[in-house]
C-alpha positions as CSV (number, residue, x, y, z in Angstrom):
1,M,51.4,49.2,30.7
2,S,48.0,49.3,28.9
3,R,44.9,49.2,31.1
4,S,41.4,48.6,29.5
5,I,39.0,51.3,30.4
6,G,35.7,52.4,29.0
7,S,35.0,55.8,27.4
8,L,33.1,57.1,30.5
9,E,36.0,55.9,32.7
10,E,38.4,57.8,30.4
11,V,36.4,61.0,30.6
12,I,36.1,60.8,34.4
13,L,39.9,60.0,34.6
14,L,40.6,63.1,32.6
15,M,38.3,65.2,34.8
16,V,40.4,64.1,37.8
17,I,43.5,65.3,36.1
18,V,41.9,68.6,35.0
19,L,40.4,69.4,38.4
20,E,43.7,68.6,40.2
21,D,43.3,69.1,43.9
22,N,39.6,69.9,43.7
23,A,38.3,66.6,42.2
24,Y,35.4,65.2,44.1
25,A,32.0,63.8,42.8
26,V,30.2,67.2,42.8
27,T,33.0,69.1,40.9
28,I,33.4,66.3,38.5
29,S,29.6,66.4,37.7
30,E,29.8,70.2,37.2
31,E,32.8,70.0,34.9
32,Y,31.1,67.0,32.9
33,S,28.0,69.2,32.5
34,R,30.1,72.2,31.3
35,Q,32.1,70.2,28.8
36,F,29.3,68.0,27.4
37,S,26.1,70.1,27.9
38,K,24.5,67.1,29.6
39,S,24.2,65.9,33.2
40,I,25.6,62.8,34.9
41,T,24.3,61.6,38.3
42,I,26.5,61.6,41.4
43,P,25.9,57.9,42.0
44,A,27.2,57.2,38.4
45,I,30.3,59.2,39.0
46,H,30.9,57.3,42.3
47,T,30.7,54.1,40.6
48,V,33.2,55.1,37.9
49,L,35.5,56.6,40.6
50,R,35.4,53.3,42.6
51,R,36.3,51.3,39.4
52,L,39.2,53.6,38.6
53,E,40.5,53.3,42.1
54,E,40.3,49.5,42.1
55,K,42.2,49.6,38.9
56,G,45.0,51.7,40.5
57,L,44.4,54.7,38.2
58,I,43.4,57.1,40.9
59,K,43.6,57.4,44.7
60,S,41.4,59.1,47.1
61,R,41.6,60.9,50.5
62,V,39.0,62.2,52.8
63,G,39.0,65.9,53.4
64,G,37.9,67.7,56.5
65,S,34.3,68.0,57.4
66,T,32.4,71.3,57.0
67,N,29.3,72.8,58.5
68,L,28.0,73.4,55.0
69,R,27.8,69.7,54.5
70,G,26.2,68.9,57.8
71,G,29.6,67.7,59.2
72,R,30.2,65.3,56.4
73,S,33.6,65.1,54.7
74,K,34.4,65.1,50.9
75,R,36.3,62.5,49.3
76,F,38.9,64.0,46.9
77,Y,40.5,62.1,44.1
78,Y,43.8,62.4,42.4
79,I,45.7,60.7,39.6
80,T,48.3,58.0,40.1
81,K,51.3,57.6,38.0
82,V,49.8,54.6,36.3
83,G,46.6,56.6,35.7
84,Y,48.4,59.5,34.1
85,E,50.4,57.1,31.9
86,T,47.2,55.3,30.9
87,A,45.4,58.6,29.9
88,K,48.5,59.7,28.0
89,E,48.7,56.5,26.2
90,L,45.0,56.6,25.2
91,N,45.5,60.2,23.9
92,E,48.4,59.1,21.8
93,Q,46.5,56.1,20.3
94,R,43.6,58.4,19.4
95,A,46.0,61.0,17.9
96,M,47.7,58.3,15.8
97,L,44.3,57.0,14.5
98,W,43.2,60.6,13.6
99,N,46.4,61.2,11.8
100,M,45.8,58.0,9.8
101,A,42.3,58.9,8.9
102,P,41.7,60.4,5.4
103,K,40.6,64.1,5.4
104,L,37.0,63.8,4.3
105,S,34.9,66.4,2.7
106,F,31.1,66.3,2.6
107,N,30.5,69.3,0.2
């Protein structure tokens, strides 16, 4: 089953997979900054996470509240089977295209 997602959605979906049980907006933002050497706002991440959840590619659960967060809870995200299959399919499509591309030299 192919699902249409944008490139930022794909990156955030992969971040949810990579971060496993520790995927929430702040950790996704930190990982994004580490991987791409640029920042992304928390509201932008929340928007993408909401879209991915609406598409059934991820699910979320609310963790316990902590004193460090002023009693607020974190919303953790995790991949669904459909989300994992979508990410895998996108990876396979990209690999196929790269394998078809001629090996260029710019010397």
